[in-house]
C-alpha positions as CSV (number, residue, x, y, z in Angstrom):
1,D,135.3,-48.0,-96.8
2,V,132.7,-48.2,-94.0
3,Y,133.7,-51.9,-93.4
4,K,137.3,-50.9,-93.2
5,R,136.6,-48.3,-90.6
6,Q,134.5,-50.7,-88.6
7,E,137.3,-53.3,-88.6
8,D,139.9,-50.7,-87.6
9,S,137.8,-49.5,-84.7
10,Q,137.1,-53.0,-83.5
11,A,140.8,-53.8,-83.8
12,G,141.5,-50.6,-81.9
13,F,139.0,-51.6,-79.1
14,A,140.6,-55.0,-78.9
15,A,144.1,-53.4,-78.7
16,D,142.9,-51.1,-75.9
17,E,141.4,-54.0,-73.9
18,Y,144.7,-56.0,-74.4
19,Q,146.8,-53.0,-73.2
20,R,144.6,-52.6,-70.1
21,R,144.8,-56.3,-69.2
22,K,148.5,-56.4,-69.9
23,A,149.0,-53.4,-67.6
24,L,146.9,-55.0,-64.8
25,A,148.7,-58.3,-65.1
26,E,152.1,-56.6,-65.1
27,T,151.1,-54.7,-62.0
28,E,150.2,-57.9,-60.2
29,I,153.5,-59.6,-61.2
30,R,155.6,-56.6,-60.0
31,L,153.7,-56.4,-56.7
32,K,154.3,-60.2,-56.1
33,E,158.0,-59.5,-56.8
34,G,158.0,-56.7,-54.2
35,Q,158.5,-54.0,-56.9
36,S,155.7,-51.6,-55.8
37,D,157.4,-48.6,-57.5
38,N,157.5,-50.4,-60.8
39,A,153.9,-51.5,-60.4
40,L,153.0,-47.8,-59.9
41,E,155.0,-46.8,-63.0
42,T,153.2,-49.5,-65.1
43,L,149.8,-48.2,-64.0
44,T,150.8,-44.5,-64.4
45,A,151.8,-45.2,-68.0
46,A,148.6,-47.1,-68.7
47,L,146.5,-44.3,-67.2
48,E,148.2,-41.7,-69.4
49,K,146.9,-43.5,-72.4
50,H,143.5,-44.4,-70.9
51,P,142.8,-41.8,-68.2
52,D,139.1,-42.7,-67.9
53,D,139.4,-46.5,-67.6
54,L,137.6,-47.3,-64.3
55,K,139.5,-50.6,-63.7
56,L,142.9,-49.0,-64.1
57,N,141.9,-46.1,-61.9
58,E,140.5,-48.4,-59.2
59,R,143.7,-50.5,-59.2
60,F,145.8,-47.4,-59.0
61,H,143.7,-46.1,-56.0
62,Q,144.0,-49.4,-54.2
63,L,147.7,-49.5,-54.7
64,L,148.3,-46.0,-53.5
65,F,146.1,-46.7,-50.5
66,N,147.8,-50.0,-49.6
67,L,151.2,-48.3,-50.0
68,N,150.0,-45.6,-47.6
69,S,150.8,-42.8,-50.2
70,G,148.3,-40.4,-48.6
71,E,149.1,-37.3,-50.6
72,R,149.3,-39.0,-53.9
73,C,146.1,-41.0,-53.2
74,L,144.1,-37.9,-52.3
75,R,145.5,-36.1,-55.5
76,H,144.4,-39.1,-57.7
77,L,140.9,-39.0,-56.1
78,Q,140.2,-35.6,-57.8
79,H,140.0,-37.6,-61.0
80,Y,138.9,-41.0,-59.8
81,M,136.1,-39.9,-57.5
82,P,133.9,-38.2,-60.2
83,L,134.6,-41.2,-62.6
84,A,133.6,-43.7,-60.0
85,A,130.5,-41.7,-59.0
86,R,129.4,-41.7,-62.6
87,L,130.2,-45.4,-63.5
88,N,130.2,-47.3,-60.2
89,P,129.2,-45.3,-57.0
90,A,130.0,-48.4,-54.8
91,L,133.7,-48.1,-55.8
92,G,133.5,-44.4,-55.0
93,A,132.1,-45.2,-51.5
94,T,135.1,-47.5,-50.8
95,A,137.4,-44.8,-52.1
96,L,135.8,-42.2,-49.8
97,L,136.2,-44.4,-46.8
98,N,139.9,-45.0,-47.7
99,A,140.4,-41.2,-48.2
100,R,139.2,-40.5,-44.7
101,R,141.9,-42.7,-43.3
102,F,144.4,-40.1,-44.7
103,K,142.2,-37.0,-44.2
104,A,139.3,-37.4,-41.7
105,D,137.3,-34.5,-43.2
106,Y,137.9,-35.4,-46.8
107,L,135.0,-34.1,-49.1
108,P,134.7,-34.3,-52.9
109,D,134.3,-30.8,-54.4
110,D,131.5,-31.7,-56.8
111,P,128.0,-31.8,-55.2
112,L,126.7,-34.5,-57.6
113,V,129.6,-36.7,-56.6
114,C,128.8,-36.1,-53.0
115,E,125.1,-37.0,-53.6
116,R,125.9,-40.2,-55.5
117,I,128.6,-41.4,-53.1
118,A,126.3,-40.6,-50.1
119,E,123.6,-42.9,-51.6
120,A,126.1,-45.7,-52.1
121,L,127.3,-45.3,-48.5
122,A,123.8,-45.3,-47.2
123,M,123.2,-48.6,-49.0
124,R,126.1,-50.0,-46.9
125,H,124.6,-48.6,-43.7
126,K,127.4,-46.1,-43.4
127,N,124.8,-43.5,-42.5
128,R,127.0,-40.9,-40.7
129,E,129.6,-40.9,-43.5
130,A,126.8,-40.5,-46.0
131,L,125.3,-37.6,-44.1
132,S,128.7,-35.9,-43.8
133,L,128.7,-35.6,-47.6
134,L,125.3,-33.9,-47.7
135,R,125.7,-31.6,-44.7
136,N,125.3,-27.9,-45.5
137,L,125.3,-28.7,-49.2
138,H,123.2,-25.6,-49.9
139,Q,126.0,-23.5,-48.5
140,R,128.9,-25.4,-50.0
141,A,127.3,-25.5,-53.5
142,P,124.6,-22.8,-53.6
143,D,124.1,-23.1,-57.3
144,Y,123.6,-26.9,-57.3
145,P,120.1,-27.4,-58.8
146,Q,119.6,-30.8,-57.1
147,I,119.7,-29.6,-53.4
148,P,116.0,-30.7,-52.8
149,R,116.9,-34.3,-54.1
150,A,120.0,-34.4,-52.0
151,Y,118.2,-33.3,-48.9
152,L,115.4,-35.7,-49.5
153,L,118.0,-38.4,-49.5
154,A,119.5,-37.0,-46.3
155,A,116.1,-36.9,-44.6
156,R,115.6,-40.6,-45.5
157,I,119.0,-41.5,-44.1
158,F,118.2,-39.6,-40.9
159,A,114.8,-41.3,-40.5
160,E,115.4,-44.8,-41.8
161,G,119.1,-45.2,-41.2
162,L,119.5,-43.5,-37.8
163,G,115.9,-43.3,-36.5
164,Q,116.2,-39.5,-36.1
165,V,112.7,-38.5,-37.2
166,E,112.9,-35.0,-35.9
167,Q,116.1,-34.2,-37.9
168,A,114.5,-35.6,-41.0
169,Q,111.4,-33.5,-40.5
170,K,113.5,-30.3,-40.1
171,L,115.3,-31.0,-43.4
172,L,112.0,-31.6,-45.2
173,Q,110.6,-28.4,-43.8
174,F,113.7,-26.6,-45.0
175,V,113.2,-28.0,-48.6
176,R,109.6,-27.0,-48.6
177,L,110.3,-23.4,-47.5
178,R,113.5,-22.8,-49.4
179,Y,112.6,-24.5,-52.7
180,P,108.8,-24.0,-53.1
181,Q,109.0,-24.6,-56.9
182,S,110.8,-28.0,-56.6
183,P,109.1,-30.9,-58.5
184,L,110.0,-33.1,-55.6
185,L,107.6,-31.4,-53.1
186,G,105.1,-34.3,-53.6
187,E,107.8,-36.8,-52.4
188,V,108.6,-34.4,-49.5
189,A,104.9,-34.4,-48.5
190,N,104.7,-38.2,-48.7
191,L,107.7,-38.6,-46.5
192,E,106.5,-36.0,-44.1
193,A,103.2,-37.8,-43.8
194,T,105.0,-41.1,-43.1
195,L,107.2,-39.5,-40.5
196,A,104.2,-37.8,-38.8
197,K,102.7,-41.2,-38.3
198,L,106.0,-42.6,-36.9
199,S,106.4,-39.7,-34.5
200,G,102.8,-40.0,-33.4
201,M,103.2,-43.7,-32.5
202,P,103.6,-44.6,-28.8
203,G,107.3,-45.2,-28.2
């Protein structure tokens, strides 16, 4: 019985993978034939069966973006952004930059999504965009337990990415005063010491 179940689940997995590849292939064929509406329908149907498939969601996002379907693209991001932040933040960073072409002040609702996407943006040297996701996070999401971690990231981006040591120091001071119990205070102190040396250096 166990073997039978294993075989069934493997066959099921293979079938899922086949369906996904088929949907992606069909999408490309329809796009080449200029049938963008049909391509969207194909992907929509595939996503109804596999809503959390990253590849299908990514392709759907790209397609909506390329077709300039701003409203639909932003609506899809409510589902795609948290998924990308969890599985592949680099894709989430691309999606965020795309979203801002439609809506300049676009921000994901979830603070963890903001934090992960900000980190991915900073790795691409998109420092201002990264910081816009972390700005006033303690006001936007007062119950988020990882504010110290998010602001430590913001301080690093200010200091290393933009060379704004003073801004970084202000943020670190805020974390120390506002979150005195945080387990990250050691890291805060280390970064403060490094920044103190930097600001003391003759410019």
